[in-house]
TORPA-4810 file (N, C-alpha, C, O; in nm, 3 decimals):
<nodes>
NODE_1_10.945_17.958_8.593_11.092_17.956_8.583_11.144_18.088_8.634_11.097_18.195_8.596_M
NODE_2_11.247_18.078_8.724_11.302_18.198_8.783_11.401_18.262_8.688_11.482_18.192_8.627_F
NODE_3_11.396_18.394_8.674_11.488_18.468_8.588_11.563_18.568_8.676_11.502_18.654_8.739_V
NODE_4_11.694_18.555_8.678_11.774_18.646_8.762_11.794_18.779_8.691_11.774_18.792_8.570_T
NODE_5_11.833_18.874_8.770_11.856_19.008_8.713_11.974_19.007_8.618_11.972_19.077_8.517_A
NODE_6_12.078_18.928_8.651_12.196_18.923_8.564_12.159_18.862_8.430_12.207_18.907_8.326_A
NODE_7_12.071_18.756_8.434_12.031_18.692_8.309_11.947_18.788_8.227_11.963_18.795_8.105_Y
NODE_8_11.856_18.862_8.291_11.774_18.958_8.219_11.858_19.068_8.158_11.835_19.110_8.045_A
NODE_9_11.956_19.114_8.234_12.041_19.219_8.183_12.128_19.169_8.069_12.157_19.242_7.975_Q
NODE_10_12.169_19.041_8.080_12.254_18.986_7.974_12.177_18.972_7.844_12.236_18.985_7.737_S
NODE_11_12.044_18.946_7.853_11.964_18.934_7.731_11.945_19.069_7.663_11.928_19.075_7.541_T
NODE_12_11.948_19.175_7.740_11.926_19.308_7.682_12.054_19.369_7.629_12.052_19.446_7.534_T
NODE_13_12.165_19.333_7.692_12.291_19.398_7.654_12.384_19.307_7.578_12.495_19.347_7.543_T
NODE_14_12.339_19.179_7.550_12.428_19.084_7.483_12.447_19.128_7.339_12.352_19.168_7.273_E
NODE_15_12.569_19.121_7.291_12.601_19.159_7.152_12.640_19.305_7.137_12.680_19.347_7.029_G
NODE_16_12.629_19.382_7.242_12.667_19.524_7.235_12.794_19.544_7.310_12.826_19.465_7.400_T
NODE_17_12.868_19.645_7.278_12.993_19.673_7.346_12.992_19.814_7.406_13.098_19.871_7.429_E
NODE_18_12.871_19.871_7.431_12.860_20.000_7.497_12.872_19.979_7.644_12.833_19.874_7.695_T
NODE_19_12.924_20.073_7.714_12.938_20.061_7.858_12.921_20.197_7.920_12.942_20.300_7.856_H
NODE_20_12.884_20.194_8.045_12.863_20.316_8.120_12.994_20.358_8.180_13.071_20.273_8.226_D
NODE_21_13.023_20.486_8.181_13.149_20.533_8.233_13.156_20.512_8.382_13.263_20.481_8.433_A
NODE_22_13.044_20.527_8.454_13.046_20.510_8.598_13.037_20.365_8.638_13.071_20.330_8.751_A
NODE_23_12.992_20.280_8.547_12.971_20.140_8.583_13.097_20.059_8.573_13.107_19.955_8.639_A
NODE_24_13.194_20.099_8.496_13.319_20.022_8.484_13.326_19.951_8.351_13.263_19.993_8.254_G
NODE_25_13.402_19.841_8.346_13.428_19.770_8.222_13.315_19.675_8.190_13.236_19.639_8.278_E
NODE_26_13.307_19.632_8.061_13.204_19.541_8.013_13.265_19.402_8.002_13.377_19.387_7.954_V
NODE_27_13.192_19.301_8.046_13.238_19.161_8.035_13.231_19.120_7.889_13.128_19.139_7.824_H
NODE_28_13.336_19.065_7.837_13.344_19.038_7.694_13.261_18.917_7.654_13.223_18.907_7.538_T
NODE_29_13.231_18.823_7.748_13.158_18.703_7.710_13.007_18.724_7.718_12.935_18.683_7.628_E
NODE_30_12.960_18.786_7.825_12.815_18.801_7.843_12.767_18.940_7.810_12.648_18.961_7.786_T
NODE_31_12.856_19.033_7.808_12.815_19.170_7.784_12.752_19.235_7.903_12.684_19.336_7.887_G
NODE_32_12.772_19.180_8.028_12.713_19.235_8.150_12.815_19.327_8.211_12.931_19.291_8.225_V
NODE_33_12.773_19.443_8.247_12.864_19.541_8.305_12.878_19.516_8.452_12.779_19.494_8.521_A
NODE_34_13.002_19.519_8.502_13.028_19.503_8.643_12.996_19.632_8.714_13.022_19.741_8.663_H
NODE_35_12.940_19.619_8.831_12.909_19.738_8.910_13.035_19.784_8.977_13.100_19.707_9.048_E
NODE_36_13.070_19.909_8.956_13.200_19.960_8.998_13.216_19.971_9.145_13.313_19.918_9.198_G
NODE_37_13.128_20.036_9.217_13.153_20.064_9.356_13.090_19.967_9.450_13.114_19.978_9.571_G
NODE_38_13.005_19.867_9.401_12.932_19.779_9.492_12.996_19.643_9.507_12.965_19.574_9.605_H
NODE_39_13.084_19.598_9.419_13.144_19.466_9.428_13.249_19.462_9.536_13.339_19.546_9.541_G
NODE_40_13.236_19.358_9.627_13.332_19.345_9.735_13.431_19.232_9.711_13.529_19.221_9.784_S
NODE_41_13.407_19.145_9.609_13.497_19.035_9.579_13.481_18.916_9.671_13.570_18.831_9.671_G
NODE_42_13.372_18.901_9.753_13.349_18.790_9.846_13.251_18.692_9.780_13.155_18.732_9.714_V
NODE_43_13.279_18.559_9.801_13.189_18.456_9.749_13.053_18.471_9.816_13.047_18.476_9.939_F
NODE_44_12.941_18.480_9.738_12.810_18.515_9.796_12.768_18.431_9.915_12.719_18.489_10.012_P
NODE_45_12.785_18.296_9.916_12.743_18.224_10.036_12.821_18.260_10.161_12.774_18.238_10.272_P
NODE_46_12.941_18.316_10.142_13.022_18.355_10.258_13.008_18.502_10.293_13.079_18.555_10.379_F
NODE_47_12.916_18.567_10.227_12.894_18.708_10.256_12.816_18.720_10.385_12.703_18.670_10.395_D
NODE_48_12.875_18.785_10.486_12.814_18.794_10.619_12.684_18.875_10.617_12.600_18.859_10.706_Q
NODE_49_12.669_18.959_10.520_12.547_19.040_10.517_12.425_18.958_10.477_12.312_19.001_10.501_S
NODE_50_12.445_18.840_10.415_12.332_18.755_10.375_12.317_18.631_10.463_12.238_18.543_10.429_T
NODE_51_12.390_18.620_10.575_12.381_18.502_10.662_12.240_18.481_10.716_12.191_18.368_10.721_F
NODE_52_12.175_18.590_10.756_12.043_18.576_10.817_11.943_18.517_10.718_11.868_18.425_10.751_A
NODE_53_11.943_18.571_10.595_11.850_18.518_10.495_11.887_18.374_10.457_11.799_18.291_10.433_S
NODE_54_12.018_18.345_10.451_12.060_18.208_10.420_12.014_18.110_10.528_11.964_18.002_10.498_Q
NODE_55_12.030_18.149_10.655_11.986_18.063_10.764_11.834_18.045_10.762_11.782_17.936_10.788_L
NODE_56_11.763_18.153_10.730_11.618_18.143_10.722_11.575_18.045_10.613_11.491_17.957_10.636_L
NODE_57_11.633_18.062_10.497_11.597_17.971_10.387_11.644_17.828_10.416_11.579_17.732_10.373_W
NODE_58_11.757_17.813_10.488_11.802_17.680_10.526_11.701_17.614_10.620_11.668_17.496_10.605_L
NODE_59_11.653_17.691_10.718_11.554_17.638_10.811_11.424_17.602_10.740_11.365_17.497_10.765_A
NODE_60_11.380_17.692_10.649_11.257_17.664_10.575_11.274_17.539_10.488_11.187_17.451_10.485_I
NODE_61_11.388_17.532_10.418_11.412_17.415_10.332_11.420_17.286_10.414_11.363_17.184_10.377_S
NODE_62_11.492_17.294_10.528_11.503_17.175_10.613_11.366_17.133_10.667_11.333_17.015_10.670_F
NODE_63_11.285_17.233_10.709_11.151_17.202_10.758_11.065_17.137_10.651_10.997_17.038_10.676_G
NODE_64_11.068_17.195_10.531_10.990_17.137_10.422_11.039_16.995_10.389_10.959_16.904_10.365_L
NODE_65_11.171_16.979_10.388_11.227_16.846_10.359_11.188_16.747_10.468_11.156_16.632_10.440_F
NODE_66_11.192_16.793_10.594_11.153_16.705_10.705_11.005_16.667_10.695_10.969_16.551_10.715_Y
NODE_67_10.922_16.764_10.665_10.778_16.735_10.650_10.756_16.638_10.535_10.676_16.545_10.545_V
NODE_68_10.827_16.661_10.423_10.815_16.572_10.308_10.857_16.429_10.344_10.791_16.332_10.308_L
NODE_69_10.969_16.419_10.415_11.018_16.287_10.455_10.921_16.219_10.551_10.884_16.104_10.532_I
NODE_70_10.880_16.293_10.657_10.799_16.232_10.763_10.655_16.206_10.721_10.594_16.111_10.769_S
NODE_71_10.599_16.290_10.632_10.458_16.277_10.597_10.434_16.198_10.468_10.327_16.141_10.449_K
NODE_72_10.533_16.195_10.381_10.510_16.132_10.250_10.599_16.010_10.229_10.550_15.900_10.204_V
NODE_73_10.728_16.031_10.239_10.822_15.925_10.201_10.824_15.812_10.303_10.810_15.695_10.267_I
NODE_74_10.840_15.849_10.432_10.846_15.745_10.535_10.718_15.662_10.543_10.728_15.539_10.554_L
NODE_75_10.596_15.722_10.538_10.476_15.637_10.538_10.470_15.541_10.418_10.429_15.426_10.431_P
NODE_76_10.512_15.591_10.303_10.512_15.503_10.187_10.611_15.388_10.204_10.580_15.272_10.175_R
NODE_77_10.730_15.421_10.253_10.829_15.315_10.277_10.778_15.218_10.383_10.793_15.096_10.369_I
NODE_78_10.717_15.273_10.491_10.661_15.185_10.594_10.551_15.095_10.539_10.544_14.977_10.571_G
NODE_79_10.463_15.155_10.454_10.357_15.073_10.394_10.414_14.963_10.305_10.365_14.849_10.306_G
NODE_80_10.518_14.998_10.229_10.581_14.897_10.143_10.642_14.786_10.227_10.627_14.668_10.196_I
NODE_81_10.712_14.824_10.335_10.774_14.724_10.422_10.669_14.637_10.489_10.686_14.516_10.500_L
NODE_82_10.558_14.699_10.535_10.451_14.620_10.597_10.387_14.525_10.496_10.356_14.410_10.527_E
NODE_83_10.366_14.577_10.373_10.307_14.490_10.270_10.399_14.373_10.240_10.354_14.259_10.227_A
NODE_84_10.528_14.402_10.230_10.623_14.293_10.203_10.631_14.197_10.320_10.641_14.075_10.302_R
NODE_85_10.628_14.251_10.442_10.629_14.163_10.559_10.505_14.075_10.562_10.513_13.956_10.592_S
NODE_86_10.389_14.135_10.531_10.266_14.055_10.526_10.272_13.948_10.419_10.230_13.834_10.439_G
NODE_87_10.326_13.986_10.302_10.339_13.887_10.193_10.433_13.775_10.232_10.404_13.658_10.207_T
NODE_88_10.545_13.811_10.294_10.641_13.708_10.337_10.579_13.618_10.443_10.597_13.497_10.440_I
NODE_89_10.506_13.680_10.538_10.441_13.599_10.642_10.337_13.504_10.581_10.329_13.388_10.620_A
NODE_90_10.258_13.556_10.486_10.160_13.468_10.420_10.228_13.356_10.343_10.184_13.242_10.346_R
NODE_91_10.337_13.392_10.274_10.410_13.288_10.201_10.467_13.183_10.295_10.464_13.063_10.266_D
NODE_92_10.518_13.229_10.410_10.572_13.133_10.508_10.460_13.046_10.564_10.477_12.925_10.582_L
NODE_93_10.344_13.107_10.592_10.230_13.029_10.641_10.184_12.927_10.537_10.155_12.812_10.569_D
NODE_94_10.178_12.973_10.411_10.138_12.880_10.304_10.238_12.766_10.291_10.200_12.651_10.272_D
NODE_95_10.367_12.800_10.301_10.470_12.696_10.291_10.460_12.598_10.407_10.473_12.477_10.389_A
NODE_96_10.437_12.652_10.529_10.424_12.563_10.645_10.300_12.475_10.632_10.304_12.356_10.664_A
NODE_97_10.189_12.535_10.585_10.067_12.456_10.567_10.085_12.350_10.459_10.040_12.236_10.473_R
NODE_98_10.152_12.388_10.350_10.178_12.290_10.244_10.268_12.178_10.294_10.247_12.061_10.260_S
NODE_99_10.369_12.213_10.376_10.458_12.110_10.430_10.381_12.017_10.524_10.401_11.896_10.522_K
NODE_100_10.293_12.077_10.607_10.213_11.993_10.697_10.122_11.901_10.618_10.108_11.783_10.651_A
NODE_101_10.059_11.954_10.513_9.972_11.870_10.431_10.051_11.760_10.362_10.006_11.646_10.354_E
NODE_102_10.172_11.794_10.314_10.256_11.692_10.249_10.298_11.585_10.349_10.297_11.466_10.317_A
NODE_103_10.335_11.628_10.471_10.372_11.530_10.573_10.254_11.440_10.608_10.270_11.319_10.625_D
NODE_104_10.135_11.500_10.619_10.016_11.420_10.649_9.986_11.322_10.536_9.949_11.207_10.560_A
NODE_105_10.002_11.369_10.411_9.977_11.280_10.297_10.078_11.166_10.295_10.042_11.052_10.266_A
NODE_106_10.205_11.197_10.326_10.307_11.092_10.329_10.277_10.992_10.439_10.290_10.871_10.420_I
NODE_107_10.236_11.043_10.558_10.204_10.952_10.668_10.085_10.864_10.632_10.085_10.744_10.660_A
NODE_108_9.982_10.924_10.569_9.865_10.845_10.529_9.904_10.741_10.424_9.856_10.627_10.427_A
NODE_109_9.990_10.781_10.330_10.035_10.686_10.227_10.112_10.571_10.290_10.091_10.454_10.255_Y
NODE_110_10.204_10.603_10.382_10.280_10.497_10.448_10.188_10.406_10.529_10.207_10.284_10.531_E
NODE_111_10.089_10.465_10.595_9.994_10.383_10.672_9.913_10.291_10.579_9.896_10.173_10.608_Q
NODE_112_9.865_10.347_10.468_9.791_10.266_10.372_9.879_10.156_10.313_9.834_10.043_10.293_D
NODE_113_10.005_10.191_10.286_10.097_10.092_10.231_10.121_9.979_10.330_10.123_9.862_10.293_L
NODE_114_10.141_10.016_10.458_10.161_9.913_10.560_10.037_9.825_10.574_10.047_9.703_10.587_A
NODE_115_9.918_9.888_10.571_9.794_9.810_10.580_9.780_9.717_10.460_9.739_9.602_10.474_A
NODE_116_9.814_9.769_10.340_9.804_9.686_10.220_9.902_9.569_10.227_9.868_9.457_10.188_A
NODE_117_10.025_9.595_10.277_10.121_9.486_10.292_10.071_9.381_10.391_10.081_9.261_10.366_K
NODE_118_10.017_9.429_10.504_9.964_9.334_10.603_9.849_9.254_10.544_9.841_9.132_10.564_A
NODE_119_9.759_9.320_10.472_9.646_9.250_10.410_9.694_9.150_10.306_9.643_9.039_10.297_K
NODE_120_9.795_9.192_10.228_9.850_9.100_10.128_9.914_8.979_10.192_9.897_8.866_10.145_G
NODE_121_9.989_9.002_10.302_10.050_8.889_10.372_9.944_8.796_10.430_9.958_8.674_10.426_N
NODE_122_9.836_8.857_10.484_9.728_8.774_10.539_9.661_8.692_10.429_9.633_8.573_10.447_A
NODE_123_9.635_8.756_10.314_9.572_8.684_10.203_9.664_8.573_10.153_9.619_8.463_10.123_I
NODE_124_9.795_8.604_10.144_9.890_8.501_10.099_9.895_8.385_10.197_9.902_8.269_10.157_A
NODE_125_9.893_8.418_10.330_9.892_8.311_10.431_9.768_8.225_10.421_9.774_8.102_10.427_G
NODE_126_9.652_8.293_10.405_9.528_8.216_10.391_9.531_8.129_10.266_9.486_8.014_10.267_E
NODE_127_9.586_8.185_10.157_9.594_8.106_10.033_9.687_7.986_10.051_9.657_7.876_10.003_A
NODE_128_9.799_8.008_10.120_9.891_7.896_10.145_9.824_7.789_10.230_9.835_7.670_10.201_R
NODE_129_9.755_7.833_10.337_9.687_7.736_10.424_9.578_7.661_10.347_9.563_7.539_10.361_E
NODE_130_9.503_7.734_10.265_9.398_7.669_10.186_9.458_7.570_10.087_9.405_7.460_10.067_A
NODE_131_9.571_7.611_10.024_9.636_7.521_9.929_9.689_7.396_9.999_9.678_7.285_9.949_A
NODE_132_9.748_7.419_10.118_9.798_7.304_10.194_9.684_7.210_10.233_9.697_7.089_10.220_K
NODE_133_9.572_7.267_10.280_9.458_7.184_10.320_9.402_7.109_10.200_9.369_6.990_10.210_A
NODE_134_9.391_7.178_10.086_9.340_7.113_9.966_9.433_7.001_9.920_9.389_6.893_9.884_K
NODE_135_9.566_7.030_9.923_9.662_6.929_9.883_9.657_6.809_9.977_9.666_6.694_9.934_A
NODE_136_9.643_6.838_10.108_9.636_6.728_10.204_9.510_6.644_10.182_9.515_6.521_10.189_A
NODE_137_9.397_6.712_10.154_9.273_6.638_10.129_9.285_6.554_10.002_9.244_6.438_10.000_A
NODE_138_9.341_6.615_9.896_9.359_6.540_9.772_9.454_6.421_9.792_9.430_6.312_9.741_E
NODE_139_9.562_6.447_9.868_9.657_6.337_9.892_9.591_6.225_9.973_9.612_6.107_9.945_R
NODE_140_9.511_6.264_10.073_9.442_6.162_10.152_9.344_6.084_10.065_9.331_5.962_10.078_A
NODE_141_9.275_6.157_9.974_9.181_6.087_9.886_9.254_5.992_9.792_9.210_5.879_9.769_A
NODE_142_9.367_6.040_9.738_9.445_5.954_9.648_9.500_5.833_9.722_9.496_5.720_9.672_V
NODE_143_9.551_5.858_9.845_9.604_5.746_9.923_9.494_5.645_9.957_9.517_5.524_9.952_E
NODE_144_9.373_5.694_9.991_9.262_5.603_10.021_9.223_5.522_9.897_9.197_5.402_9.904_A
NODE_145_9.221_5.593_9.783_9.189_5.522_9.659_9.295_5.418_9.625_9.264_5.306_9.583_E
NODE_146_9.422_5.458_9.646_9.530_5.362_9.620_9.521_5.243_9.715_9.541_5.128_9.675_L
NODE_147_9.490_5.270_9.842_9.477_5.161_9.940_9.363_5.066_9.900_9.374_4.944_9.908_N
NODE_148_9.252_5.128_9.855_9.141_5.044_9.810_9.182_4.959_9.690_9.151_4.840_9.684_D
NODE_149_9.252_5.020_9.596_9.296_4.945_9.479_9.395_4.835_9.517_9.391_4.724_9.464_K
NODE_150_9.486_4.871_9.612_9.584_4.770_9.656_9.513_4.654_9.725_9.545_4.537_9.702_I
NODE_151_9.415_4.688_9.810_9.339_4.581_9.878_9.267_4.493_9.777_9.269_4.370_9.786_T
NODE_152_9.202_4.560_9.680_9.131_4.483_9.577_9.228_4.397_9.497_9.198_4.283_9.463_A
NODE_153_9.345_4.455_9.467_9.445_4.379_9.391_9.495_4.260_9.472_9.511_4.150_9.419_A
NODE_154_9.519_4.284_9.602_9.565_4.173_9.686_9.460_4.061_9.691_9.493_3.943_9.687_E
NODE_155_9.330_4.102_9.700_9.223_4.001_9.702_9.223_3.923_9.572_9.212_3.800_9.571_V
NODE_156_9.235_3.999_9.459_9.237_3.931_9.330_9.359_3.839_9.317_9.348_3.728_9.266_R
NODE_157_9.473_3.886_9.364_9.594_3.805_9.358_9.577_3.678_9.442_9.617_3.568_9.402_I
NODE_158_9.516_3.697_9.561_9.494_3.579_9.646_9.400_3.480_9.578_9.422_3.359_9.583_A
NODE_159_9.295_3.534_9.514_9.203_3.445_9.442_9.273_3.373_9.328_9.259_3.252_9.308_D
NODE_160_9.351_3.453_9.252_9.422_3.393_9.140_9.523_3.288_9.188_9.539_3.182_9.128_I
NODE_161_9.590_3.324_9.301_9.688_3.229_9.356_9.620_3.101_9.401_9.668_2.990_9.377_K
NODE_162_9.503_3.120_9.468_9.430_3.001_9.515_9.384_2.917_9.397_9.396_2.795_9.398_A
NODE_163_9.330_2.985_9.294_9.287_2.912_9.175_9.406_2.844_9.108_9.397_2.729_9.063_K
NODE_164_9.518_2.919_9.102_9.636_2.861_9.039_9.685_2.740_9.116_9.721_2.638_9.057_A
NODE_165_9.686_2.752_9.249_9.730_2.639_9.330_9.635_2.521_9.315_9.676_2.405_9.310_L
NODE_166_9.505_2.555_9.308_9.409_2.447_9.289_9.429_2.380_9.154_9.427_2.258_9.143_A
NODE_167_9.449_2.462_9.053_9.474_2.406_8.920_9.604_2.328_8.918_9.613_2.222_8.856_D
NODE_168_9.705_2.382_8.987_9.835_2.309_8.993_9.818_2.174_9.060_9.876_2.074_9.017_V
NODE_169_9.736_2.171_9.167_9.713_2.043_9.236_9.644_1.943_9.144_9.682_1.826_9.138_G
NODE_170_9.543_1.991_9.072_9.472_1.902_8.980_9.562_1.855_8.869_9.564_1.738_8.831_A
NODE_171_9.640_1.953_8.815_9.733_1.916_8.707_9.837_1.817_8.759_9.873_1.722_8.690_I
NODE_172_9.884_1.841_8.882_9.984_1.750_8.941_9.925_1.612_8.961_9.990_1.510_8.935_A
NODE_173_9.803_1.609_9.007_9.738_1.479_9.028_9.720_1.406_8.895_9.745_1.286_8.886_E
NODE_174_9.677_1.480_8.792_9.658_1.416_8.663_9.792_1.368_8.607_9.803_1.258_8.552_E
NODE_175_9.895_1.454_8.625_10.026_1.417_8.573_10.081_1.296_8.649_10.134_1.202_8.590_T
NODE_176_10.065_1.301_8.780_10.114_1.188_8.862_10.039_1.060_8.827_10.098_0.952_8.822_A
NODE_177_9.907_1.074_8.802_9.829_0.956_8.767_9.877_0.897_8.635_9.885_0.775_8.619_A
NODE_178_9.907_0.986_8.540_9.954_0.939_8.410_10.090_0.873_8.422_10.116_0.770_8.360_A
NODE_179_10.178_0.933_8.503_10.313_0.878_8.520_10.305_0.744_8.592_10.370_0.647_8.552_V
NODE_180_10.224_0.738_8.697_10.213_0.614_8.774_10.154_0.505_8.685_10.194_0.389_8.690_V
NODE_181_10.056_0.546_8.604_9.995_0.449_8.516_10.096_0.396_8.415_10.093_0.278_8.382_E
NODE_182_10.182_0.478_8.368_10.283_0.433_8.273_10.387_0.345_8.342_10.440_0.252_8.283_Q
NODE_183_10.414_0.378_8.468_10.522_0.305_8.535_10.471_0.175_8.600_10.522_0.067_8.573_L
NODE_184_10.372_0.188_8.683_10.333_0.070_8.762_10.190_0.028_8.736_10.143_-0.073_8.789_I
NODE_185_10.122_0.101_8.657_9.983_0.068_8.634_9.892_0.169_8.700_9.932_0.280_8.738_G
NODE_186_9.770_0.127_8.710_9.672_0.220_8.766_9.685_0.227_8.917_9.717_0.131_8.986_K
NODE_187_9.655_0.355_8.965_9.653_0.377_9.111_9.527_0.455_9.142_9.469_0.517_9.053_A
NODE_188_9.484_0.451_9.267_9.361_0.521_9.306_9.386_0.672_9.315_9.497_0.716_9.341_S
NODE_189_9.282_0.746_9.293_9.293_0.892_9.300_9.328_0.939_9.439_9.399_1.039_9.455_K
NODE_190_9.280_0.869_9.539_9.309_0.911_9.676_9.457_0.896_9.705_9.517_0.982_9.768_A
NODE_191_9.515_0.786_9.659_9.659_0.767_9.682_9.740_0.872_9.606_9.837_0.926_9.658_E
NODE_192_9.699_0.900_9.484_9.773_1.001_9.405_9.759_1.139_9.468_9.857_1.213_9.475_I
NODE_193_9.638_1.175_9.516_9.618_1.305_9.582_9.700_1.315_9.708_9.759_1.419_9.737_A
NODE_194_9.704_1.206_9.786_9.783_1.207_9.908_9.929_1.221_9.876_10.001_1.291_9.947_A
NODE_195_9.975_1.158_9.772_10.116_1.166_9.737_10.151_1.309_9.688_10.257_1.362_9.722_A
NODE_196_10.060_1.371_9.610_10.084_1.510_9.561_10.086_1.607_9.676_10.170_1.697_9.679_V
NODE_197_9.994_1.591_9.771_9.989_1.681_9.888_10.115_1.665_9.972_10.170_1.763_10.023_K
NODE_198_10.160_1.540_9.988_10.282_1.517_10.066_10.402_1.577_9.996_10.492_1.627_10.064_A
NODE_199_10.407_1.576_9.867_10.518_1.636_9.792_10.512_1.788_9.802_10.615_1.855_9.816_T
NODE_200_10.390_1.842_9.794_10.375_1.988_9.804_10.419_2.041_9.939_10.475_2.151_9.948_A
NODE_201_10.394_1.964_10.044_10.437_2.007_10.177_10.588_2.004_10.186_10.645_2.037_10.290_K
</nodes>
């Protein structure tokens, strides 16, 4: 810590009110005696007698400050800026890579979805065609069975009709024979059959 002469003198003479006759008056606050014949009343930085030393110290201070700025502060600031630039560049690269991966995943998902839809439509079409073919085969089988049953029924109906007609003819002949016998007496079976056939026609 730097100690000025005025501060040192003030520590030795503070609290006393003695003064030197040649030195002049004593300052009442600090107790420092003013120098009588040496004070010029000029503000020290504007004192022309100290310009050379002030300029020297200004140059030294500026040089030291310049060296401090150029050798210490600026490299640190540059390093910080480079580190931040590298971090930002890496973050941008990571973001671009993540976006590319996301786009690729979306494209793959859409492709898989389209393939799944196409496969589903194909399976549904095949199922519809198979169902149609099965229904057509079943319908053909049912129709064939129905046709067979209808044919068999028609045959049975024809047989029943023939038997019924035969029975009707016999019944008619018997009835006609009985009626003729009651009315005119006995008649031959051939005549009665001929008469029944002629009536049936």
